[in-house]
N, C-alpha and C positions, 0 to 999 in steps of 0.2 A: 772180160777175163775168161780164160779157159783153164780148167784144171783137169789133170788126169793122173792116175796112179802109175807108178813105175816100180820095177823090181830093183832090189839092191844092186844087182849086176849092171843096171842101167845108170847108176849114179856116177857122174864123172869123177875121176880120181882126185882132182883138185878140190872138189866140194867135199868128198869123203875125208880128205886130209884135214880140212877145217873142222868138220864134225868130230873126227877122232881126237884132234888136238884140244878141243874144248870140253869133250865129254869122254870119260873113261869108264869101262865096264858097264856099257849101256846095252839095252836090247832095242833093236829097231822094230817098232810096232807098225809103221807105215811110212810110205814116201810118195810124194806127189810133185808134179811140176805145175807151176802156175805161170801162164803166159799172159802178159798185159801189153799195152802199147809201150810202156816204159821198159819192158824187158822180161826176162825169164827169172823165176825164183824157184828154189827147191824148198819144200815144206816137209818136215819130218816129225813124226810122233815117236818119241823114245821114252824108255823107262830106265831109270838109273836108281837102283836100290828100291826104296819105297816111294820114290817120287817120279812123276811123269812130267815131261817137258814137250812143248811144241816149239820146234826150232825152225827158223826161216833163214836161208842163205841165198843171197841173190847171185847172179852170174858173175859179178865183180868180186865175190868173196866176202861181202859184208854180212855179218852174223847178227841176227836178232833172235832172242830166245825169251820164251814166256814160261815160267814155272807154274805147273798145276799140281795141286795136292790131291792125293787119292781121297782125302776126306771130303772133297767137293762133290764126289759122285754120290748119287742117291741109291741106297740099297733098300729093298723091300724086306720087311721082317716077317 
């Protein structure tokens, strides 16, 4: 598998439409392309309100999302 970061301007419009239709008012924290033998996927880290999500969309437009809570992060006191 090969992964590399991409800019928001490099995200294909059809993938961006899927992301926008499933998430509203989000901030894009990062975007990557993952290339494997089975194809290409787009991986996004987004923030929506107080929650963070890791979103995976393959080149066929199938969406998988994993919700992560900010509370899972460790903070030093």
